[in-house]
C-alpha positions as CSV (number, residue, x, y, z in Angstrom):
1,M,68.6,-77.6,56.4
2,P,65.0,-78.5,57.5
3,E,64.4,-81.9,59.1
4,L,61.7,-84.6,58.8
5,R,61.1,-86.3,62.1
6,K,58.9,-89.3,62.6
7,D,56.5,-89.7,65.5
8,P,57.3,-93.2,66.8
9,I,53.8,-93.9,68.1
10,I,51.5,-93.1,65.2
11,G,54.1,-93.0,62.4
12,R,53.4,-89.4,61.3
13,W,56.2,-87.4,59.8
14,V,56.6,-83.7,60.9
15,I,58.7,-81.1,59.1
16,I,60.9,-79.1,61.4
17,S,61.4,-76.1,59.1
18,T,64.4,-74.4,60.7
19,E,64.6,-71.8,58.0
20,R,61.1,-70.6,59.0
21,G,62.0,-70.6,62.7
22,K,60.3,-68.1,64.9
23,R,60.9,-66.8,68.4
24,P,58.0,-67.0,70.9
25,S,57.2,-63.3,70.5
26,E,56.7,-63.7,66.7
27,F,53.7,-66.0,67.2
28,L,51.8,-63.4,69.3
29,V,51.1,-60.9,66.4
30,Q,49.2,-62.1,63.4
31,H,50.2,-60.3,60.2
32,P,47.4,-60.2,57.7
33,P,48.1,-60.6,54.0
34,T,49.1,-57.5,52.2
35,K,46.1,-56.0,50.4
36,D,47.7,-52.9,48.9
37,G,51.2,-51.9,47.9
38,F,54.0,-54.2,46.8
39,C,53.3,-57.7,45.5
40,P,56.1,-60.0,44.4
41,F,53.8,-62.0,42.1
42,C,52.5,-59.1,40.1
43,P,53.9,-58.4,36.5
44,G,56.9,-56.2,36.6
45,N,58.2,-57.8,39.8
46,E,59.6,-60.9,38.3
47,D,63.1,-60.1,39.7
48,K,61.7,-60.2,43.2
49,T,60.9,-64.0,43.0
50,P,63.3,-66.8,42.5
51,Q,64.0,-67.7,38.8
52,E,60.9,-69.3,37.2
53,I,60.8,-73.0,36.6
54,L,57.8,-72.9,34.2
55,A,55.9,-70.2,32.4
56,Y,53.1,-70.1,29.9
57,R,53.6,-67.1,27.6
58,P,51.5,-66.2,24.5
59,D,54.5,-64.5,22.7
60,D,58.3,-64.7,22.6
61,S,58.9,-62.8,25.8
62,K,62.0,-63.8,27.7
63,P,62.0,-65.9,30.9
64,N,61.6,-63.9,34.2
65,T,60.2,-60.9,32.4
66,T,56.6,-59.6,31.8
67,G,54.4,-61.2,29.1
68,W,53.4,-64.4,31.0
69,N,50.0,-65.8,31.7
70,L,51.1,-68.2,34.4
71,R,54.4,-68.7,36.2
72,V,55.8,-71.4,38.5
73,V,58.7,-70.3,40.8
74,P,60.4,-71.9,43.8
75,N,59.0,-70.8,47.1
76,K,61.2,-68.1,48.6
77,Y,60.7,-69.5,52.1
78,P,60.5,-73.3,51.4
79,A,59.4,-75.8,53.9
80,L,61.8,-78.3,52.3
81,R,65.1,-77.8,50.3
82,I,65.8,-79.1,46.9
83,E,69.6,-79.5,47.6
84,G,71.2,-82.5,49.3
85,G,70.7,-86.1,50.1
86,I,68.0,-87.7,52.3
87,D,70.5,-89.1,54.8
88,R,68.0,-91.2,56.9
89,E,69.3,-91.9,60.4
90,G,68.2,-93.0,63.9
91,D,68.2,-90.9,67.0
92,G,67.6,-93.5,69.8
93,V,64.0,-94.6,69.4
94,Y,63.4,-91.8,66.9
95,D,63.9,-91.6,63.1
96,K,64.8,-88.5,61.1
97,M,66.1,-87.4,57.7
98,N,67.1,-84.3,55.9
99,G,64.2,-82.1,54.8
100,V,64.8,-82.6,51.1
101,G,62.1,-81.8,48.7
102,A,60.7,-79.2,46.3
103,H,58.4,-76.3,47.3
104,E,57.0,-74.4,44.4
105,V,54.4,-71.6,43.9
106,I,52.0,-71.7,40.9
107,I,51.1,-68.0,40.2
108,E,47.8,-68.5,38.6
109,S,47.1,-65.1,37.0
110,T,48.7,-61.7,36.3
111,N,45.7,-59.9,37.8
112,H,46.2,-59.4,41.6
113,K,42.5,-59.3,42.2
114,D,41.6,-62.5,40.3
115,T,40.4,-65.6,42.0
116,L,40.1,-69.2,40.7
117,S,36.3,-68.6,40.5
118,S,36.7,-65.4,38.5
119,I,39.3,-66.4,35.9
120,S,38.2,-67.9,32.6
121,E,37.9,-71.6,32.1
122,K,40.9,-71.5,29.8
123,Q,43.0,-69.9,32.5
124,F,41.8,-72.5,35.0
125,E,42.8,-75.2,32.5
126,D,46.3,-73.7,32.3
127,V,46.6,-74.0,36.1
128,L,45.7,-77.7,35.8
129,W,48.2,-78.2,33.0
130,A,50.9,-76.5,35.2
131,Y,50.1,-79.0,38.0
132,R,50.5,-81.9,35.5
133,D,53.7,-80.5,33.9
134,R,55.4,-80.0,37.3
135,I,54.4,-83.5,38.5
136,I,55.8,-85.1,35.4
137,D,59.1,-83.2,35.7
138,L,59.6,-83.8,39.4
139,K,58.8,-87.6,39.0
140,K,62.3,-87.8,37.4
141,D,63.9,-87.1,40.8
142,P,64.4,-90.5,42.5
143,R,64.5,-88.8,46.0
144,F,60.8,-87.9,45.8
145,R,58.0,-90.4,46.6
146,Y,54.9,-88.1,46.7
147,I,53.8,-84.7,45.3
148,L,51.1,-82.8,47.1
149,I,49.4,-79.8,45.4
150,F,47.3,-77.5,47.5
151,K,45.7,-74.0,47.7
152,N,45.1,-71.8,50.6
153,Y,42.6,-69.1,49.7
154,G,41.9,-66.3,52.2
155,E,43.7,-65.3,55.4
156,A,41.6,-67.7,57.6
157,A,42.7,-70.6,55.4
158,G,46.4,-69.8,55.7
159,A,47.1,-67.6,52.7
160,S,50.0,-65.2,53.3
161,L,49.6,-63.3,50.0
162,E,46.4,-62.2,48.3
163,H,47.7,-62.6,44.7
164,P,46.1,-65.8,43.2
165,H,48.4,-68.8,43.7
166,S,48.6,-72.4,44.7
167,Q,51.5,-74.5,45.9
168,L,53.3,-77.8,45.3
169,I,55.5,-79.7,47.7
170,A,57.4,-82.8,46.6
171,L,58.2,-85.1,49.5
172,P,60.7,-88.0,50.2
173,I,57.9,-89.8,52.1
174,I,54.2,-90.5,51.5
175,P,52.0,-88.4,53.9
176,K,50.2,-90.4,56.6
177,R,46.8,-89.1,55.4
178,V,47.5,-90.4,51.9
179,V,48.8,-93.7,53.3
180,E,45.5,-94.2,55.2
181,E,43.6,-93.7,52.0
182,L,45.9,-96.0,50.1
183,D,45.6,-98.7,52.8
184,G,41.8,-98.4,53.1
185,S,41.3,-98.6,49.3
186,L,43.7,-101.5,49.0
187,E,41.8,-103.5,51.7
188,Y,38.5,-102.9,49.9
189,Y,40.0,-103.9,46.6
190,N,41.5,-107.1,48.0
191,Y,38.1,-108.0,49.4
192,K,35.8,-107.0,46.5
193,E,38.2,-106.7,43.6
194,R,36.8,-103.2,42.8
195,C,38.0,-99.7,43.4
196,I,36.1,-98.2,46.3
197,F,36.1,-94.7,44.7
198,C,34.5,-96.1,41.6
199,D,31.8,-97.8,43.8
200,I,31.2,-94.5,45.6
201,I,30.8,-92.7,42.3
202,R,28.3,-95.3,41.1
203,Q,26.3,-95.1,44.4
204,E,26.3,-91.3,44.4
205,I,25.0,-91.2,40.9
206,M,22.3,-93.8,41.7
207,Q,21.2,-91.9,44.9
208,G,21.7,-88.4,43.7
209,V,21.4,-86.7,47.1
210,R,25.1,-85.7,47.5
211,I,25.8,-84.7,43.9
212,V,26.6,-81.0,43.5
213,A,27.4,-81.1,39.7
214,E,28.8,-83.3,37.0
215,N,29.8,-83.5,33.4
216,Q,30.9,-86.1,31.0
217,D,34.2,-86.8,32.7
218,F,33.9,-85.6,36.3
219,I,31.6,-85.6,39.3
220,A,31.5,-83.3,42.3
221,V,29.9,-84.6,45.5
222,T,29.7,-83.8,49.2
223,P,31.4,-86.9,50.8
224,Y,29.2,-89.1,53.0
225,A,31.3,-88.4,56.1
226,P,32.9,-85.0,55.5
227,K,35.6,-83.5,57.8
228,A,34.4,-79.9,57.0
229,A,31.0,-78.3,56.5
230,F,30.3,-78.0,52.8
231,E,33.4,-80.1,51.9
232,I,33.3,-81.2,48.2
233,W,35.2,-83.9,46.4
234,I,35.8,-83.8,42.6
235,L,36.6,-87.2,41.1
236,P,37.1,-88.5,37.5
237,K,34.3,-90.8,36.5
238,K,36.7,-93.1,34.7
239,H,39.1,-95.0,36.9
240,E,42.5,-93.3,37.1
241,S,44.9,-93.3,39.9
242,A,47.4,-90.6,38.7
243,F,46.3,-87.0,38.0
244,E,49.1,-86.5,35.5
245,N,47.8,-89.3,33.2
246,G,44.8,-87.2,32.1
247,Q,43.9,-86.4,28.5
248,R,43.5,-82.9,27.0
249,H,39.7,-83.0,26.9
250,E,39.7,-84.3,30.5
251,Y,41.6,-81.3,31.8
252,E,39.2,-79.0,29.9
253,N,36.2,-80.6,31.5
254,L,37.8,-80.6,34.9
255,A,38.4,-76.9,34.6
256,K,34.8,-76.3,33.7
257,L,33.5,-78.3,36.6
258,F,36.0,-77.0,39.1
259,S,35.3,-73.4,38.1
260,N,31.5,-74.0,38.4
261,I,31.9,-75.5,41.9
262,L,33.9,-72.6,43.2
263,K,31.3,-70.2,41.8
264,R,28.6,-72.1,43.7
265,M,30.6,-71.9,46.9
266,D,31.0,-68.2,46.4
267,K,27.2,-67.8,45.9
268,V,26.1,-70.0,48.8
269,L,28.8,-69.2,51.3
270,N,29.6,-65.6,50.4
271,S,33.1,-66.3,48.9
272,P,34.5,-68.2,51.9
273,P,38.2,-68.9,52.6
274,Y,39.0,-72.4,51.6
275,N,41.7,-75.0,51.1
276,F,41.9,-77.6,48.4
277,I,44.3,-80.5,48.0
278,L,45.0,-82.9,45.2
279,H,45.4,-86.5,46.4
280,T,47.0,-88.6,43.7
281,S,49.0,-91.8,43.5
282,P,52.6,-92.0,44.9
283,L,55.1,-91.3,42.2
284,K,56.2,-95.0,41.8
285,D,52.7,-96.3,41.7
286,G,51.0,-94.4,38.9
287,N,48.7,-97.2,37.6
288,S,47.0,-98.5,40.7
289,Q,43.7,-100.5,40.4
290,H,42.6,-99.7,43.9
291,Y,43.3,-95.9,44.2
292,H,41.5,-93.0,42.4
293,W,42.9,-89.5,42.3
294,H,40.6,-86.6,43.5
295,F,40.5,-83.0,44.7
296,E,39.2,-82.3,48.2
297,I,37.8,-78.7,48.7
298,M,37.3,-77.6,52.3
299,P,35.7,-74.2,53.1
300,T,37.0,-72.7,56.3
301,L,33.7,-72.2,58.2
302,V,34.3,-73.9,61.6
303,K,37.5,-73.7,63.6
304,V,39.1,-76.9,64.7
305,A,39.3,-77.0,68.5
306,G,40.3,-79.1,71.4
307,F,38.0,-82.1,70.9
308,E,39.0,-82.4,67.2
309,W,42.7,-82.2,68.1
310,G,42.5,-84.6,70.9
311,S,40.2,-87.2,69.4
312,G,40.7,-87.1,65.6
313,F,36.9,-86.7,65.3
314,Y,35.5,-83.9,63.3
315,I,32.2,-82.1,64.3
316,N,30.3,-81.1,61.2
317,P,27.2,-78.9,61.7
318,T,25.8,-79.3,58.2
319,P,24.8,-82.8,56.8
320,P,26.4,-83.3,53.4
321,E,23.0,-84.0,51.8
322,E,21.8,-80.5,52.8
323,A,25.1,-78.9,51.7
324,A,24.8,-80.6,48.3
325,K,21.2,-79.3,47.9
326,F,22.2,-75.7,48.7
327,L,25.1,-75.9,46.3
328,R,23.2,-77.7,43.6
329,E,20.4,-75.2,43.6
330,A,22.6,-72.2,43.5
331,K,22.1,-70.0,40.5
332,V,25.6,-69.4,38.9
């Protein structure tokens, strides 16, 4: 069973994933993602993955067989385990609990060579619906407090398989990074009685220099103080704290904008490796007036090194205003 251990100084939780344990020698050789040969996510290999949790199928094909457009399956090598109780306990000055959670893989397409920037907007919308459907289902489990959805694209961004997929991890705690956002936005709301994300959207629209693209429901901007070069945030223009509360037309417009942004990244940065994460409200706080869900997209262009690890500062070589201009003017 994996463990969650808490750093007693800064309050950060760490997953000790015993089932992914490695000997020192295993860290010395980097194994690149398989580019040819067997892929467990390709059609015809459904029996090589755990039983599917969710699938979108255009016909009456049976579960765990071919005929699907999108599948969601448990991760075969999960960071956290779905079975068992949390069992919080002390260990002297330390705190720990069982590594209970859900770790799922969203297989975004049947085509091994697809990317999120190459699939149709309808396929992209299906991916977003899968995120929503899984969040709504996992909210029923009282052990879980937060659900993080993320994508690693490209070897440099941490992808271990080439086939297009993203991941979901349900956690019994709220991640420190999210807590910092929640606390900061609550402090702003208590002072001004307004959502800071809504104020940021209004200012970005007024100034225009960091907008990459927008439509009726969503806006994509390079944040004022980005952690990564060419980092992009996608936010709903209407205040909403929980991603799963969206309406059908909103997911349709989000798919259109998200797809457009990834195409711009491909054009300007030559199809870079990237990560994206969905930050949404904790599961028991889905109607917050001070928090605003959003996607953060971070191309992997600069390696994090000693200064960043030691200080918590990020060195960004490209001003966000310039990054937005390059992306905005890209012909896609």
